[in-house]
C-alpha positions as CSV (number, residue, x, y, z in Angstrom):
1,M,0.7,0.5,-24.0
2,K,3.8,-1.5,-22.7
3,K,7.1,-1.2,-25.0
4,R,8.5,-4.3,-26.1
5,I,12.3,-5.8,-25.1
6,L,13.9,-8.7,-27.1
7,I,16.3,-10.8,-24.8
8,Y,19.0,-13.0,-26.3
9,A,19.3,-15.6,-23.7
10,H,21.4,-18.4,-25.1
11,Y,19.9,-20.6,-22.4
12,Y,16.7,-20.4,-20.6
13,A,14.5,-22.5,-18.2
14,P,14.0,-25.5,-18.1
15,D,17.9,-25.5,-18.7
16,V,19.7,-25.4,-15.4
17,A,22.7,-22.7,-16.6
18,S,23.0,-20.1,-13.7
19,T,23.0,-17.5,-16.5
20,G,19.8,-18.7,-18.0
21,Q,18.5,-18.6,-14.5
22,I,19.1,-15.3,-13.8
23,I,17.7,-14.4,-17.4
24,Q,14.7,-16.0,-16.5
25,D,14.2,-14.1,-13.2
26,M,14.9,-10.8,-15.0
27,A,12.4,-11.9,-18.0
28,E,9.6,-12.9,-15.7
29,E,10.1,-9.7,-13.4
30,M,10.4,-7.3,-16.6
31,T,6.8,-8.2,-17.6
32,S,5.7,-5.7,-15.1
33,E,6.8,-2.7,-17.5
34,F,7.4,-4.6,-20.8
35,D,6.3,-6.8,-23.3
36,V,9.1,-9.9,-23.2
37,T,10.2,-11.9,-26.0
38,V,13.2,-14.3,-25.3
39,I,15.3,-16.0,-28.1
40,C,17.2,-19.2,-26.4
41,T,18.4,-22.5,-27.9
42,V,16.0,-25.9,-26.9
43,P,16.8,-27.3,-23.9
44,S,20.2,-28.7,-24.2
45,Y,22.6,-27.3,-21.4
46,E,24.1,-30.7,-20.7
47,G,24.7,-31.5,-24.7
48,V,21.7,-33.6,-25.1
49,I,18.5,-32.0,-26.9
50,K,15.6,-32.8,-24.4
51,E,12.4,-34.9,-26.4
52,G,10.0,-33.0,-28.3
53,Y,12.6,-30.5,-29.4
54,R,14.5,-32.6,-31.5
55,E,12.6,-31.2,-35.1
56,K,15.1,-28.7,-37.1
57,K,12.7,-25.6,-36.5
58,I,12.1,-22.7,-34.1
59,F,10.0,-23.5,-31.5
60,K,7.3,-21.0,-30.4
61,E,6.4,-21.3,-26.5
62,K,4.6,-18.9,-24.2
63,I,6.2,-19.2,-20.4
64,D,4.7,-17.2,-17.6
65,G,3.5,-14.4,-20.0
66,I,6.7,-14.4,-21.7
67,E,7.4,-15.2,-25.8
68,I,9.5,-17.6,-26.2
69,L,11.6,-18.6,-29.5
70,R,13.8,-21.7,-29.0
71,V,16.2,-22.5,-32.1
72,P,17.6,-25.9,-32.8
73,V,21.2,-26.8,-32.1
74,P,23.3,-30.0,-32.4
75,E,24.1,-32.2,-29.2
76,F,27.7,-31.6,-28.3
77,R,30.3,-32.8,-25.8
78,K,31.4,-30.1,-23.5
79,S,34.9,-31.7,-23.7
80,S,35.0,-31.5,-27.4
81,K,35.9,-28.0,-28.7
82,K,34.8,-28.6,-32.0
83,S,31.5,-29.8,-31.2
84,R,30.7,-27.0,-28.5
85,I,31.9,-24.3,-31.2
86,K,29.3,-26.3,-34.0
87,N,26.4,-26.0,-31.3
88,L,27.4,-22.4,-30.5
89,L,27.4,-21.2,-34.2
90,A,24.1,-22.9,-34.8
91,Y,22.7,-20.7,-31.8
92,Y,24.2,-17.7,-33.0
93,L,22.7,-18.1,-36.8
94,G,19.5,-19.7,-35.2
95,A,18.9,-16.6,-33.2
96,R,19.5,-14.3,-36.1
97,R,16.7,-16.2,-37.9
98,A,14.4,-15.8,-35.1
99,T,15.1,-11.9,-34.9
100,G,13.1,-11.7,-37.9
101,I,10.1,-13.6,-36.2
102,A,10.2,-11.6,-32.8
103,G,8.3,-8.7,-34.7
104,T,8.9,-5.0,-33.3
105,Q,11.0,-4.2,-30.4
106,D,11.9,-1.1,-28.7
107,Y,14.9,-2.7,-26.6
108,V,17.2,-5.7,-27.3
109,L,19.2,-7.0,-24.5
110,A,21.9,-9.3,-25.1
111,I,24.0,-11.2,-22.7
112,S,27.8,-12.2,-23.2
113,Q,27.0,-15.6,-24.0
114,P,28.0,-17.3,-26.1
115,P,31.4,-15.7,-26.1
116,I,31.1,-12.6,-28.4
117,M,28.6,-14.0,-30.2
118,G,26.3,-12.8,-27.6
119,G,27.3,-9.3,-28.2
120,M,27.3,-9.8,-31.8
121,L,23.5,-10.6,-31.7
122,G,22.7,-7.6,-29.8
123,V,24.5,-5.5,-32.5
124,Y,22.5,-7.3,-35.1
125,G,19.3,-7.0,-33.2
126,K,19.7,-3.3,-32.6
127,K,20.2,-2.6,-36.6
128,K,17.7,-5.2,-38.0
129,L,14.8,-4.0,-35.5
130,G,16.2,-0.1,-35.0
131,T,16.1,-0.7,-31.3
132,K,18.1,0.6,-28.3
133,M,20.7,-2.2,-27.1
134,I,21.7,-3.1,-23.7
135,Y,24.7,-5.4,-23.3
136,C,24.8,-7.4,-20.1
137,I,28.4,-8.8,-19.6
138,Q,28.4,-11.7,-17.3
139,D,32.1,-12.9,-18.6
140,F,34.5,-11.0,-20.7
141,N,36.0,-12.7,-23.3
142,P,38.5,-13.3,-24.9
143,E,39.9,-12.7,-21.5
144,Q,38.5,-15.3,-20.0
145,I,39.5,-17.9,-22.6
146,E,43.0,-16.4,-22.3
147,A,43.3,-16.5,-18.5
148,V,42.5,-20.3,-18.5
149,A,44.7,-21.0,-21.7
150,Y,41.9,-22.7,-23.1
151,F,43.1,-21.4,-26.7
152,G,45.8,-19.7,-27.7
153,N,45.6,-18.6,-31.2
154,K,46.7,-14.9,-30.9
155,V,45.1,-13.9,-34.5
156,V,41.7,-15.4,-33.2
157,L,41.9,-13.7,-30.0
158,S,42.5,-10.4,-31.5
159,A,39.8,-10.5,-34.1
160,M,37.6,-12.0,-30.8
161,R,38.7,-8.9,-28.7
162,W,37.8,-6.0,-31.5
163,L,34.4,-7.8,-32.0
164,D,33.3,-7.6,-28.7
165,K,35.0,-4.0,-28.0
166,R,32.8,-3.3,-30.8
167,S,29.7,-4.9,-29.2
168,C,30.2,-2.5,-26.1
169,R,30.8,0.6,-28.6
170,K,27.4,0.0,-30.3
171,S,25.5,-0.6,-27.1
172,D,23.6,2.3,-25.7
173,L,24.5,0.7,-22.0
174,V,27.0,-1.5,-21.0
175,V,26.2,-3.7,-17.5
176,T,28.7,-5.2,-15.8
177,V,28.3,-7.3,-12.6
178,G,30.9,-6.1,-10.3
179,R,33.2,-3.4,-9.5
180,D,36.2,-5.2,-10.9
181,M,34.4,-5.7,-14.1
182,A,33.4,-2.3,-14.5
183,E,37.3,-1.5,-14.4
184,T,38.2,-4.1,-16.9
185,L,35.5,-2.3,-19.4
186,K,37.4,0.9,-18.5
187,N,41.0,-0.8,-19.4
188,R,39.4,-2.1,-22.8
189,F,38.7,1.5,-23.4
190,M,41.9,3.3,-22.4
191,G,42.7,6.2,-23.8
192,E,39.2,6.0,-25.8
193,R,35.4,6.9,-24.7
194,V,34.5,4.7,-22.5
195,P,30.9,3.2,-23.5
196,R,28.1,4.3,-21.6
197,H,27.9,1.7,-18.5
198,T,26.8,0.9,-15.1
199,I,27.0,-2.0,-12.5
200,I,24.2,-3.9,-11.6
201,N,25.0,-7.2,-9.2
202,N,23.4,-10.5,-9.7
203,W,21.0,-11.8,-7.4
204,I,19.1,-14.6,-5.7
205,N,15.3,-14.9,-5.7
206,D,14.8,-14.7,-2.3
207,K,11.4,-16.2,-2.8
208,E,12.6,-19.3,-3.6
209,I,15.8,-19.5,-2.2
210,Y,15.9,-19.3,1.4
211,P,17.4,-20.7,4.5
212,L,15.8,-23.9,6.2
213,P,16.2,-26.1,9.3
214,P,18.6,-28.7,9.4
215,K,15.8,-31.1,9.7
216,D,13.6,-30.0,7.3
217,P,12.1,-32.9,5.2
218,G,13.6,-31.9,2.0
219,V,17.3,-31.4,3.5
220,S,17.0,-34.8,5.4
221,A,15.6,-36.4,1.9
222,F,18.4,-34.9,0.3
223,K,21.0,-36.0,2.6
224,Q,19.5,-39.3,2.6
225,Q,20.0,-40.2,-1.0
226,Y,23.2,-39.0,-1.3
227,G,24.8,-40.8,2.0
228,L,25.3,-37.3,3.9
229,E,23.1,-37.9,7.2
230,N,25.2,-37.2,9.9
231,K,28.2,-35.7,8.2
232,F,29.9,-32.1,7.9
233,I,29.4,-31.2,4.4
234,I,31.8,-28.9,2.2
235,M,29.7,-28.5,-1.0
236,Y,30.6,-26.8,-4.3
237,S,27.2,-26.4,-6.4
238,G,27.2,-25.5,-10.1
239,N,29.3,-25.7,-13.1
240,I,32.0,-28.0,-12.8
241,G,34.3,-26.4,-15.5
242,L,37.3,-24.8,-16.5
243,Y,37.1,-21.7,-14.7
244,Y,37.7,-22.8,-11.0
245,D,41.0,-24.9,-11.0
246,L,38.9,-27.8,-9.1
247,E,41.8,-30.0,-10.2
248,G,43.9,-28.3,-8.0
249,I,41.5,-27.9,-5.2
250,I,40.7,-31.7,-5.4
251,K,44.4,-32.5,-4.6
252,V,43.9,-30.5,-1.4
253,I,40.5,-32.4,-0.6
254,E,42.5,-35.6,-0.6
255,K,44.6,-34.4,2.2
256,F,41.3,-34.6,4.3
257,K,40.7,-38.4,3.7
258,G,39.0,-39.8,7.0
259,A,39.0,-36.0,8.9
260,K,36.7,-35.4,11.4
261,T,35.1,-32.2,12.7
262,T,35.9,-31.2,16.4
263,D,32.5,-32.4,17.5
264,G,33.0,-35.9,15.6
265,R,31.3,-35.6,12.3
266,D,33.1,-37.3,9.0
267,V,33.9,-34.2,6.7
268,V,32.2,-35.0,3.0
269,F,33.3,-33.0,0.3
270,A,29.9,-33.0,-2.3
271,F,30.1,-31.9,-5.9
272,V,26.9,-30.8,-7.2
273,G,26.5,-30.3,-11.1
274,A,28.1,-31.4,-14.0
275,G,30.6,-29.8,-16.7
276,C,33.9,-30.5,-18.7
277,M,36.0,-31.4,-15.7
278,L,33.7,-33.8,-14.2
279,D,35.3,-36.7,-15.6
280,K,38.7,-36.0,-14.5
281,L,37.5,-35.2,-10.9
282,I,35.8,-38.5,-10.5
283,Q,39.2,-40.2,-12.2
284,Y,41.3,-38.6,-9.6
285,K,38.7,-39.6,-6.8
286,T,39.0,-43.3,-8.3
287,A,42.6,-43.2,-8.9
288,N,43.6,-42.0,-4.9
289,D,41.0,-43.8,-3.2
290,C,39.2,-40.3,-2.3
291,N,36.0,-41.6,-0.4
292,N,35.6,-38.3,1.3
293,V,34.1,-37.2,-2.1
294,V,30.6,-37.3,-3.4
295,F,29.6,-36.6,-7.0
296,I,25.7,-35.6,-7.3
297,P,24.0,-34.6,-10.5
298,Y,22.5,-31.1,-11.0
299,Q,19.5,-30.7,-9.1
300,D,16.3,-29.3,-10.6
301,K,15.3,-25.6,-9.8
302,D,12.4,-26.6,-7.4
303,N,15.0,-29.3,-5.5
304,L,18.1,-26.7,-5.6
305,I,17.0,-25.2,-2.2
306,Y,17.3,-28.6,-0.5
307,S,20.6,-29.2,-1.8
308,L,22.1,-25.8,-1.1
309,N,20.7,-26.1,2.4
310,A,22.2,-29.7,3.0
311,A,25.7,-27.9,3.1
312,N,27.6,-26.9,6.5
313,V,29.6,-24.6,4.1
314,H,30.0,-23.9,0.2
315,W,33.2,-23.3,-1.9
316,C,32.9,-20.2,-4.1
317,V,35.8,-20.4,-6.2
318,N,37.6,-19.0,-9.5
319,A,40.9,-19.7,-11.2
320,K,43.7,-17.1,-10.9
321,G,43.5,-14.6,-13.7
322,I,39.5,-14.6,-13.5
323,K,39.4,-11.2,-11.7
324,G,37.4,-8.5,-13.6
325,V,36.8,-11.2,-16.3
326,S,34.1,-13.1,-14.6
327,C,31.9,-12.9,-11.6
328,P,30.8,-16.6,-9.7
329,S,27.0,-16.0,-9.3
330,K,26.9,-18.9,-7.0
331,F,27.7,-16.4,-4.3
332,Y,24.2,-15.2,-4.0
333,G,22.4,-18.8,-3.6
334,I,25.1,-19.2,-0.7
335,A,24.0,-16.2,1.0
336,G,20.5,-16.6,-0.1
337,V,20.6,-19.9,2.4
338,G,22.6,-18.3,5.1
339,K,25.8,-20.8,4.5
340,P,29.4,-19.8,5.2
341,I,31.5,-19.4,2.6
342,L,35.1,-21.2,1.6
343,G,36.4,-18.7,-0.9
344,V,39.5,-19.2,-3.5
345,L,39.3,-15.9,-4.7
346,E,41.3,-12.9,-6.4
347,K,41.8,-10.1,-4.0
348,G,40.0,-7.2,-5.2
349,S,37.5,-9.4,-7.2
350,E,33.9,-8.6,-6.4
351,I,33.0,-11.6,-4.7
352,E,36.3,-11.6,-2.6
353,M,35.4,-8.0,-1.6
354,L,31.9,-8.7,-0.5
355,I,32.8,-11.8,1.5
356,N,35.4,-9.6,3.1
357,E,33.1,-6.7,3.7
358,I,30.2,-8.8,4.8
359,G,32.4,-11.0,7.1
360,C,30.5,-14.1,5.7
361,G,33.5,-16.5,5.0
362,K,37.1,-17.1,4.4
363,V,39.1,-16.4,1.4
364,S,42.6,-17.3,-0.3
365,E,44.0,-16.8,-3.2
366,P,43.7,-18.7,-6.2
367,G,46.9,-21.5,-6.3
368,D,47.8,-20.9,-2.4
369,Y,46.7,-24.8,-1.7
370,K,48.3,-24.2,1.7
371,A,45.8,-21.4,2.9
372,I,42.8,-23.3,1.1
373,E,44.0,-26.2,3.6
374,N,44.4,-23.9,6.6
375,N,41.1,-22.2,5.7
376,I,39.2,-25.9,5.9
377,F,41.0,-26.6,9.0
378,W,39.6,-23.4,10.5
379,F,36.0,-24.7,9.7
380,L,36.5,-28.0,10.8
381,S,37.7,-26.8,14.1
382,H,34.7,-24.2,14.5
383,A,31.9,-26.8,13.7
384,D,30.8,-26.9,17.1
385,N,30.2,-23.4,17.9
386,N,28.1,-20.7,16.7
387,E,30.5,-18.9,14.5
388,L,29.5,-20.4,11.2
389,T,26.1,-19.9,11.9
390,E,26.7,-16.4,12.4
391,M,29.0,-16.0,9.2
392,G,25.8,-17.3,7.4
393,K,23.5,-15.0,8.7
394,L,25.6,-11.8,8.1
395,G,25.7,-13.0,4.3
396,Y,21.7,-13.4,4.2
397,K,21.0,-10.5,6.1
398,Y,23.4,-8.6,3.4
399,L,21.6,-10.4,0.3
400,I,18.2,-9.3,1.7
401,R,18.8,-5.7,2.0
402,N,20.8,-5.4,-1.3
403,L,20.8,-8.4,-3.6
404,T,17.5,-9.5,-4.2
405,K,15.7,-10.2,-7.6
406,D,13.5,-7.3,-7.0
407,A,16.6,-4.7,-6.2
408,S,18.5,-5.8,-8.7
409,V,15.7,-6.1,-11.6
410,G,14.4,-3.0,-10.6
411,K,17.8,-1.2,-11.8
412,Y,17.8,-2.9,-15.0
413,I,14.2,-1.5,-15.6
414,T,15.3,1.8,-14.3
415,E,18.2,2.0,-16.6
416,I,16.3,1.0,-19.8
417,K,13.6,3.1,-19.3
418,C,16.0,6.0,-19.1
419,L,17.5,5.4,-22.7
């Protein structure tokens, strides 16, 4: 008889949040070993509640053998702190109620989203259900909030830090997604006993995201839809949010208005996604006539393979101060389609180390805008030879050997069964 595991996911399919996709992969893979239940919000990642989920009740669903309990939340605006906090609190309180519906469990797995509350839900579920707890830290908070000066009340930040340390202490296993994040965990408990922990990298589902030829019909259709045919495309794909210094980067991009590659192609910078910084970037584009910038909506999971393959080069960026706090999971999708990487990452951060160890891109420090500019020039001047292709191949080969869904989720299963 299979043991049972309850996962607190915040977002889950069909929402397009990267962590939601990671949890979906994890849950589906775990069904081979466990009976899996997921507690998440109703589909609402972009702030709007999907049709059919607007009743104020818990929705029960079954998807691919996984029991889903969706809790109601209010709609929100990503630019409004007040509405976002109201939404997050609604999920937290709803998830606590749903825990009582989930039934007997052997394990609870919590993810570090919403900030602080994700870990608190794990602690609650562990106590209520009498289970073992696994705490997967995708982002450290309040460290992430402090890094981008999103909130400055020191009393509240201190309370948040105490609560999240408590969640770590109460866990039977803490999982971080990078070497730098494991160091942050140790530093949190300097002079104290560090909770049992392990490092398991995030991944890409290589059955769904993989390299396609430039003339693939789906890739061609994507380029045609957004006016990208015969262009050299440098793409940012994902959350257009606070933690990436996109306001600074678009000022560098402005310098490349009218730029061409050495083989004569026009250069386009494509932003695919949404987030609280999107309106500011659109305003900057309009005010400065950046006709080399294109904004494209989030792509459905089925279309993501085409948008990722459409690019010639992909951005993989974090803002200064994010080292050891968060790990940009977009790296895995970029490597999954075999594209070279234009990195803006702090030295010693997990993805910076991977890119340099593999040789699959060029990296500069956040805030070093001259170095970012020079790296863009390098890619444009090498667009007509095989160096970019070889970079992409190196990333893909490494991913297939080390960072597939099967490999990483297999590590989770092994660690959980050892508890």
